[in-house]
C-alpha positions in Angstrom: -22.6 -85.2 -16.8 -24.4 -87.8 -14.7 -26.6 -90.7 -15.9 -30.0 -89.5 -16.8 -32.9 -91.0 -14.8 -35.9 -92.2 -16.7 -38.5 -90.6 -14.4 -40.9 -87.8 -15.2 -40.0 -86.2 -11.8 -36.2 -86.1 -12.4 -34.8 -82.8 -13.5 -31.3 -82.4 -14.8 -29.7 -79.2 -16.2 -26.2 -79.7 -17.7 -26.2 -76.7 -20.0 -23.0 -74.7 -20.1 -21.3 -76.6 -17.3 -24.3 -76.5 -15.0 -24.7 -79.7 -13.0 -28.2 -79.2 -11.4 -30.2 -82.3 -10.6 -33.3 -82.6 -8.5 -36.4 -84.6 -7.9 -39.5 -82.6 -8.5 -41.7 -85.1 -6.7 -39.8 -84.7 -3.4 -39.5 -81.0 -3.8 -43.3 -80.7 -4.2 -44.1 -83.1 -1.4 -45.0 -81.1 1.8 -44.1 -83.9 4.3 -40.6 -84.6 2.9 -38.0 -83.2 5.3 -34.8 -85.0 4.2 -32.7 -83.8 1.3 -32.7 -85.5 -2.1 -29.5 -87.1 -3.3 -29.0 -88.6 -6.8 -28.3 -92.0 -5.3 -31.9 -92.3 -4.1 -33.0 -92.6 -7.7 -31.3 -96.0 -8.0 -33.7 -97.7 -5.6 -36.7 -95.4 -6.1 -40.1 -97.2 -6.7 -41.7 -94.3 -8.6 -40.5 -94.9 -12.2 -41.7 -98.6 -12.1 -44.9 -97.5 -10.3 -45.7 -95.0 -13.1 -45.3 -97.8 -15.7 -47.2 -100.6 -13.9 -50.1 -98.7 -12.4 -53.6 -99.1 -13.9 -54.1 -95.4 -13.2 -53.6 -93.3 -16.3 -53.3 -90.0 -14.4 -51.5 -90.8 -11.2 -50.5 -88.0 -8.8 -48.1 -88.8 -6.0 -46.5 -87.5 -2.9 -43.4 -89.1 -1.5 -40.7 -88.7 1.2 -37.3 -89.9 2.0 -37.3 -92.3 4.9 -34.3 -93.6 6.8 -34.0 -97.1 8.0 -31.2 -98.5 10.1 -28.5 -98.4 7.3 -29.9 -96.5 4.4 -32.3 -94.0 3.0 -35.0 -94.6 0.4 -38.0 -93.0 -1.3 -41.4 -94.0 -0.1 -44.7 -93.1 -1.7 -46.9 -91.6 1.0 -50.0 -90.5 -1.0 -51.5 -91.4 -4.4 -54.5 -89.9 -6.2 -56.2 -90.7 -9.5 -56.6 -87.3 -11.0 -59.0 -88.6 -13.6 -61.5 -89.8 -11.1 -60.5 -87.7 -8.0 -60.1 -90.9 -6.0 -57.5 -91.4 -3.3 -55.8 -94.8 -3.9 -54.8 -97.2 -1.1 -52.6 -99.0 -3.6 -51.0 -96.7 -6.1 -50.6 -99.7 -8.5 -54.4 -100.0 -8.9 -57.2 -97.6 -9.6 -60.5 -99.6 -9.9 -62.2 -97.1 -12.1 -59.3 -96.8 -14.6 -59.0 -100.6 -14.6 -62.7 -100.9 -15.5 -62.3 -98.4 -18.3 -59.3 -100.2 -19.7 -61.2 -103.5 -19.5 -64.1 -102.0 -21.5 -61.7 -100.8 -24.2 -60.1 -104.2 -24.4 -63.5 -105.8 -24.8 -64.5 -103.3 -27.5 -67.4 -101.8 -25.5 
């Protein structure tokens, strides 16, 4: 059994000797043409992005890009599903941030 990845898009099935692993984010992203490999999870920005983003309901698309020596996962599209707002920076949704600030201030 492989190390489990702490990402909501990672899927692993090890029941009864099966060794099926996949990335549901890359499988669902229409522009991704390169195959997913487990090694991509080691440098993938998505798990940290999901933890640090001000957006509470973040929807993403990503693709595997290849540079000179290595492949990596790159987020290509981000939407706040709560406010139906496309995000230029997936780390920050201005509307979700304003709502969180109101909650912190007790408004």
